[in-house]
C-alpha positions as CSV (number, residue, x, y, z in Angstrom):
1,M,-25.1,72.1,-30.3
2,E,-21.8,70.4,-31.1
3,K,-21.0,70.4,-27.4
4,N,-24.3,68.8,-26.5
5,M,-23.8,66.1,-29.1
6,Y,-20.3,65.4,-27.7
7,Q,-21.8,65.1,-24.2
8,S,-24.5,62.8,-25.5
9,V,-21.9,60.5,-27.2
10,S,-19.8,60.5,-24.0
11,M,-22.9,59.5,-21.9
12,I,-23.7,56.7,-24.4
13,K,-20.1,55.4,-24.2
14,A,-20.2,55.6,-20.4
15,L,-23.6,53.7,-20.4
16,I,-22.2,51.0,-22.7
17,L,-19.1,50.6,-20.4
18,M,-21.4,50.2,-17.4
19,L,-23.5,47.6,-19.1
20,V,-20.3,45.7,-20.1
21,I,-19.0,45.8,-16.6
22,S,-22.4,44.8,-15.2
23,S,-22.6,41.9,-17.7
24,S,-19.1,40.7,-16.6
25,F,-20.2,40.6,-13.0
26,S,-23.3,38.7,-14.0
27,S,-21.3,36.2,-15.9
28,C,-18.9,35.7,-13.0
29,K,-21.9,35.2,-10.6
30,K,-23.5,32.7,-13.0
31,K,-20.2,30.7,-13.2
32,K,-19.9,30.7,-9.5
33,D,-23.5,29.4,-9.1
34,E,-22.8,26.6,-11.6
35,N,-19.9,25.5,-9.5
36,G,-21.8,25.7,-6.2
37,P,-23.5,22.9,-4.3
38,V,-26.5,21.0,-5.7
39,Y,-29.2,19.8,-3.4
40,N,-32.4,18.0,-4.3
41,M,-34.8,18.9,-1.5
42,S,-36.8,15.7,-2.1
43,Y,-33.8,14.0,-0.3
44,K,-33.3,16.6,2.3
45,E,-33.1,14.3,5.3
46,A,-30.7,11.9,3.6
47,I,-28.4,14.8,2.5
48,L,-28.4,16.3,6.0
49,E,-27.5,13.0,7.7
50,S,-24.8,12.4,5.1
51,R,-23.3,15.9,5.6
52,K,-23.1,15.1,9.3
53,E,-21.3,11.9,8.6
54,L,-18.8,13.6,6.2
55,G,-18.2,16.3,8.8
56,A,-17.4,13.7,11.4
57,H,-15.1,12.0,8.9
58,L,-13.2,15.3,8.1
59,I,-12.6,15.8,11.8
60,S,-11.7,12.3,12.9
61,S,-9.4,11.6,9.9
62,F,-7.9,15.2,9.9
63,T,-8.7,15.3,6.2
64,P,-8.5,19.0,5.0
65,G,-11.0,18.7,2.1
66,M,-13.2,16.4,0.1
67,S,-16.0,16.4,-2.5
68,V,-19.1,14.2,-2.9
69,C,-21.6,13.5,-5.7
70,V,-24.8,11.4,-5.5
71,T,-26.9,10.6,-8.5
72,I,-30.1,8.6,-8.8
73,D,-31.1,7.3,-12.2
74,G,-28.6,9.8,-13.7
75,E,-29.9,12.8,-11.9
76,V,-27.6,14.7,-9.6
77,I,-29.3,14.7,-6.2
78,W,-26.4,16.1,-4.2
79,S,-23.0,17.5,-5.2
80,E,-20.8,19.6,-2.9
81,G,-17.3,20.4,-1.9
82,L,-16.4,20.4,1.9
83,G,-13.4,21.7,3.7
84,Y,-10.2,23.1,2.2
85,A,-8.5,22.5,-1.1
86,N,-5.6,24.4,0.4
87,K,-5.5,24.6,4.2
88,E,-2.9,27.4,4.4
89,L,-4.8,29.7,2.1
90,K,-8.2,28.6,3.4
91,A,-9.2,28.0,-0.3
92,P,-12.5,26.0,-0.2
93,V,-13.1,22.8,-2.1
94,T,-15.6,23.3,-5.0
95,R,-17.2,20.8,-7.3
96,E,-14.4,21.5,-9.8
97,T,-11.5,20.8,-7.4
98,K,-9.3,18.1,-8.8
99,F,-7.9,15.4,-6.5
100,R,-5.5,12.5,-6.9
101,I,-7.8,9.5,-7.1
102,G,-5.1,6.7,-6.8
103,T,-6.1,3.3,-8.0
104,S,-9.5,4.5,-9.1
105,S,-7.5,5.6,-12.2
106,Q,-7.8,2.0,-13.3
107,L,-11.4,2.5,-14.3
108,F,-10.3,4.8,-17.1
109,T,-7.8,2.3,-18.4
110,A,-10.5,-0.4,-18.2
111,F,-12.8,1.8,-20.2
112,L,-10.2,2.4,-22.8
113,M,-9.5,-1.4,-23.2
114,A,-13.2,-2.2,-23.4
115,K,-13.7,0.5,-26.0
116,M,-10.8,-0.8,-28.1
117,E,-12.3,-4.3,-28.1
118,E,-15.7,-2.9,-29.2
119,E,-13.9,-1.2,-32.1
120,G,-12.1,-4.3,-33.1
121,K,-8.6,-3.0,-32.2
122,I,-7.9,-5.7,-29.6
123,D,-9.0,-9.1,-28.5
124,L,-8.9,-9.2,-24.7
125,D,-8.4,-13.0,-24.7
126,E,-5.5,-13.0,-27.2
127,S,-1.9,-13.4,-26.0
128,F,-0.2,-10.2,-24.9
129,Y,2.8,-11.3,-27.2
130,T,0.5,-11.1,-30.3
131,Y,0.5,-7.3,-29.9
132,I,4.0,-6.8,-28.3
133,P,6.1,-9.8,-29.5
134,N,9.4,-8.2,-28.3
135,F,8.3,-8.1,-24.7
136,P,10.7,-10.3,-22.6
137,Q,9.3,-13.9,-22.6
138,K,7.8,-15.1,-19.4
139,D,7.3,-18.6,-18.1
140,F,3.5,-18.4,-18.8
141,D,1.5,-16.7,-21.5
142,F,-1.1,-14.1,-20.4
143,S,-3.8,-12.0,-22.0
144,P,-5.1,-8.4,-21.6
145,R,-8.2,-9.8,-19.8
146,M,-5.9,-11.5,-17.2
147,L,-4.0,-8.2,-16.7
148,A,-7.1,-6.2,-16.0
149,A,-8.3,-8.9,-13.6
150,Q,-4.9,-8.7,-11.9
151,A,-4.5,-12.5,-12.4
152,A,-1.6,-12.5,-15.0
153,G,1.1,-13.6,-12.6
154,F,2.7,-10.3,-11.9
155,P,3.6,-9.1,-8.3
156,Q,2.8,-5.8,-6.6
157,A,6.0,-3.9,-5.9
158,P,5.9,-1.8,-2.7
159,A,3.9,1.3,-3.6
160,N,6.1,3.8,-1.8
161,E,9.3,2.4,-3.4
162,E,7.7,2.6,-6.8
163,L,6.8,6.3,-6.3
164,K,10.3,7.1,-5.1
165,L,11.8,5.5,-8.1
166,D,9.2,7.1,-10.4
167,K,10.8,10.5,-9.8
168,K,13.5,9.4,-12.2
169,L,10.9,8.1,-14.7
170,V,9.3,10.2,-17.4
171,T,7.2,7.9,-19.7
172,L,5.1,4.8,-19.3
173,K,7.7,2.9,-21.2
174,D,10.3,3.9,-18.6
175,Y,8.2,2.4,-15.9
176,V,7.4,-0.8,-17.8
177,S,11.1,-1.3,-18.7
178,L,12.0,-1.1,-15.0
179,Y,10.4,-4.4,-14.2
180,E,10.2,-6.1,-17.6
181,N,12.8,-8.8,-16.9
182,D,11.2,-9.8,-13.5
183,P,9.6,-13.2,-13.5
184,Q,5.9,-14.0,-12.9
185,V,5.3,-15.2,-9.3
186,Y,2.4,-17.5,-10.0
187,E,0.7,-19.3,-12.9
188,P,-1.8,-16.9,-14.6
189,N,-5.5,-17.2,-14.0
190,T,-5.0,-19.3,-10.8
191,Y,-4.6,-16.5,-8.3
192,F,-5.4,-12.8,-7.7
193,L,-2.7,-10.3,-6.7
194,K,-3.0,-6.5,-6.9
195,S,-0.4,-5.2,-9.4
196,N,0.1,-1.7,-10.6
197,Y,2.5,-3.2,-13.2
198,S,-0.3,-5.2,-14.8
199,W,-2.2,-1.9,-15.5
200,A,1.0,-0.3,-16.8
201,L,1.3,-3.2,-19.3
202,L,-2.3,-2.5,-20.5
203,G,-1.3,1.2,-21.0
204,I,1.8,0.2,-23.0
205,L,-0.4,-2.2,-25.0
206,A,-2.8,0.5,-25.9
207,E,0.1,2.9,-26.9
208,D,1.7,0.3,-29.2
209,I,-1.6,-0.7,-30.9
210,T,-2.7,2.9,-31.6
211,E,0.8,4.5,-31.9
212,T,-0.5,7.3,-29.5
213,R,0.8,8.2,-26.1
214,F,-1.5,7.1,-23.3
215,P,-2.5,10.6,-22.0
216,E,-3.6,11.7,-25.4
217,L,-5.3,8.4,-26.2
218,I,-7.3,8.3,-23.0
219,K,-8.4,11.9,-23.6
220,E,-9.5,11.3,-27.1
221,M,-11.3,8.0,-26.6
222,V,-12.7,8.3,-23.1
223,L,-12.5,11.7,-21.4
224,D,-13.6,14.0,-24.3
225,T,-16.3,11.6,-25.5
226,L,-17.8,11.4,-22.0
227,G,-17.4,15.1,-21.3
228,L,-15.1,14.5,-18.3
229,T,-13.7,18.0,-18.4
230,N,-12.1,17.9,-15.0
231,T,-10.3,14.6,-15.3
232,Q,-6.7,14.2,-16.6
233,V,-3.4,12.5,-16.1
234,D,-1.5,14.2,-13.2
235,N,1.7,16.2,-13.9
236,Y,3.5,17.7,-11.0
237,L,5.4,20.1,-13.3
238,A,2.3,21.6,-15.0
239,I,0.1,24.4,-13.8
240,I,-3.3,22.6,-13.5
241,P,-6.4,24.8,-12.7
242,N,-8.4,23.8,-9.6
243,R,-5.9,21.2,-8.5
244,S,-6.0,20.5,-4.8
245,T,-3.0,20.7,-2.5
246,N,-2.1,17.2,-1.4
247,Y,-1.7,16.2,2.2
248,H,-0.1,13.3,4.2
249,R,0.4,12.1,7.8
250,D,3.9,12.0,9.2
251,Y,5.2,9.2,11.5
252,I,3.4,10.7,14.5
253,A,0.2,11.3,12.6
254,R,0.6,15.0,12.1
255,L,-1.0,16.5,9.0
256,V,1.8,17.7,6.6
257,N,2.1,18.5,3.0
258,A,2.5,15.3,0.9
259,P,5.9,14.6,-0.6
260,Q,6.2,15.5,-4.3
261,V,5.8,12.5,-6.6
262,N,5.6,12.0,-10.3
263,L,2.7,9.7,-11.3
264,R,2.8,10.3,-15.1
265,S,4.7,7.0,-15.8
266,M,2.2,5.1,-13.7
267,A,-0.9,6.8,-15.1
268,P,-2.9,3.7,-16.1
269,A,-2.6,2.4,-12.5
270,L,-2.9,5.4,-10.3
271,G,-1.9,8.6,-12.0
272,F,-5.2,10.5,-12.7
273,L,-6.7,13.7,-11.2
274,S,-10.5,13.9,-11.1
275,T,-13.6,15.2,-9.3
276,A,-16.5,13.5,-7.6
277,D,-18.8,14.8,-10.4
278,D,-16.6,13.4,-13.1
279,L,-16.2,10.0,-11.4
280,N,-20.0,9.9,-11.0
281,K,-20.5,10.7,-14.7
282,A,-18.1,8.0,-15.7
283,S,-19.7,5.5,-13.3
284,L,-23.1,6.1,-14.8
285,Q,-21.8,4.3,-18.0
286,L,-22.2,1.0,-16.1
287,L,-26.0,1.4,-15.6
288,K,-27.2,1.1,-19.2
289,P,-25.8,0.8,-22.8
290,D,-24.8,4.1,-24.3
291,Y,-21.1,4.7,-24.6
292,F,-20.6,1.0,-24.0
293,N,-22.5,-2.0,-25.3
294,E,-24.1,-4.7,-23.1
295,Q,-21.0,-6.9,-23.4
296,S,-18.7,-4.3,-22.0
297,I,-21.0,-3.5,-19.2
298,K,-21.1,-7.2,-18.2
299,L,-17.3,-7.2,-18.4
300,F,-17.2,-4.5,-15.7
301,S,-20.1,-5.7,-13.5
302,E,-19.7,-9.5,-13.4
303,P,-17.1,-11.2,-11.1
304,Y,-14.0,-12.6,-12.8
305,E,-13.7,-16.4,-12.7
306,L,-10.3,-18.0,-12.3
307,S,-9.4,-21.3,-14.0
308,T,-9.9,-23.0,-10.6
309,G,-13.6,-22.0,-10.7
310,Q,-13.2,-19.4,-7.9
311,L,-15.1,-16.2,-8.4
312,L,-13.2,-13.1,-7.4
313,N,-14.8,-10.1,-5.7
314,S,-13.5,-8.0,-8.7
315,S,-14.1,-7.8,-12.4
316,F,-12.4,-6.0,-15.3
317,G,-11.1,-3.1,-13.3
318,W,-13.9,-2.9,-10.7
319,L,-14.8,-4.4,-7.3
320,V,-18.0,-6.4,-7.3
321,T,-19.6,-7.3,-4.0
322,Y,-22.9,-7.4,-2.1
323,D,-24.1,-5.4,0.9
324,N,-25.5,-6.9,4.1
325,D,-29.0,-7.0,2.5
326,G,-27.8,-8.8,-0.6
327,R,-27.8,-5.7,-2.9
328,K,-25.2,-5.8,-5.6
329,V,-22.5,-3.1,-5.3
330,I,-19.9,-2.3,-8.0
331,G,-17.1,0.0,-6.7
332,Q,-13.7,1.4,-6.5
333,S,-11.4,2.5,-3.7
334,G,-8.4,4.5,-4.6
335,N,-5.5,5.7,-2.5
336,T,-2.1,7.2,-3.3
337,V,0.3,9.8,-1.9
338,G,-1.8,12.9,-1.2
339,G,-5.2,11.7,-2.4
340,A,-8.1,9.2,-2.1
341,S,-11.3,8.3,-3.8
342,A,-14.3,6.0,-3.5
343,I,-17.1,4.9,-5.8
344,A,-20.2,2.8,-4.9
345,I,-22.7,1.9,-7.7
346,Y,-26.0,0.2,-6.8
347,P,-27.1,-1.0,-10.3
348,E,-30.6,-2.2,-9.3
349,E,-31.4,1.0,-7.4
350,K,-29.5,3.2,-10.0
351,L,-27.7,4.9,-7.2
352,V,-24.1,6.1,-7.6
353,I,-22.0,7.7,-4.8
354,T,-18.6,9.1,-5.6
355,M,-16.1,10.9,-3.3
356,C,-12.6,12.4,-3.5
357,A,-10.3,13.7,-0.8
358,N,-6.9,15.4,-0.5
359,L,-5.4,13.1,2.1
360,D,-4.1,9.6,1.6
361,D,-5.3,7.3,4.3
362,N,-5.3,3.5,4.4
363,Y,-6.9,3.5,7.8
364,N,-9.9,5.7,7.4
365,E,-11.6,4.9,4.1
366,L,-13.9,7.4,2.6
367,P,-17.5,6.5,3.8
368,A,-19.2,6.0,0.5
369,L,-21.1,2.9,1.7
370,Q,-22.3,4.7,4.8
371,I,-23.5,7.6,2.8
372,A,-25.3,5.2,0.4
373,R,-27.3,3.8,3.3
374,H,-29.2,7.1,3.8
375,F,-30.4,7.0,0.2
376,I,-31.0,3.3,0.0
377,D,-33.4,3.6,3.0
378,I,-35.5,5.9,0.8
379,L,-35.2,4.0,-2.5
380,D,-35.5,0.4,-1.1
381,P,-36.8,0.5,2.5
382,K,-36.7,-2.7,4.4
383,E,-39.6,-3.7,6.6
384,E,-38.9,-3.7,10.3
385,P,-39.5,-7.2,11.8
386,K,-42.8,-7.3,13.7
387,D,-42.8,-8.1,17.4
388,E,-44.5,-11.3,18.2
């Protein structure tokens, strides 16, 4: 009898072990499914046409991998990884693959500054020297709003040179100190000139006001609040799960591994890793008040006006333009060593297209606007002219 009881106990233990193992496999499968593609079959034709276009882009541009996310009125219609996150290992891109997003990083810095203004921590139209009085005096005063509009008088240093120098830099303050004694090249608010340095100054401003390092501050005030779990400041020394390998073209256009760069000290301008899904979730904040109030949304979505009366095709950290049919488009286009990104927001149609890739390419921009057309044709079809 004792032997039978022992056998029964052993069988129960074996059964429990099998259930645990089975449960583990089920959990793994569920996680995999959650990270798999999302297709809304109501938009089957638009998705199929878009996939053809992205396939053609991967081939023609020699891009190893990319991801895309499309939402309509906040609902994910299509989200998918295409190609390889690592070509040598043939590791596929998934929806959680993190890419370098280049200057699209500026949207997170813009979000941070707008949120700080909502909370009364900063006045965007106040003098920069009100908050950092010991910054080297320039010929002209300038404000945080001018910095974000890239109209504060600061030049754009050659990007490749900045990145090479940045290997010796560790913190945001190191990068700001590098150019702090350089003069302004034009009177603020009279001209537009892209400037990574302007965004670095906004980052240092936020650090000084809150006494918190920029990566921790952006995580606390923006990323965690919005649930952007796959977005962070890049760090080439750290082990970062799901980070894509970065690719580049050499002088004869061959695909090669991108040179190693340290973007941490330039994080407010171009140092973030993200996914198409996270960029889409962030972009949705421009469609209606929730995380932001109406004033902040207007700050992002309305063109900036110079003192000359000229309206720019950009706002507070975003591009603002119109398509060929007069539809308003708010967007971003990011490019840096080993990565690229694109965002197209159609506020009236509540359509958001986001894309990321692991190849930097100034000649073959990611086709976000082309993809948008397939969905716009469904949401807002234009009548064909009648033959007379």
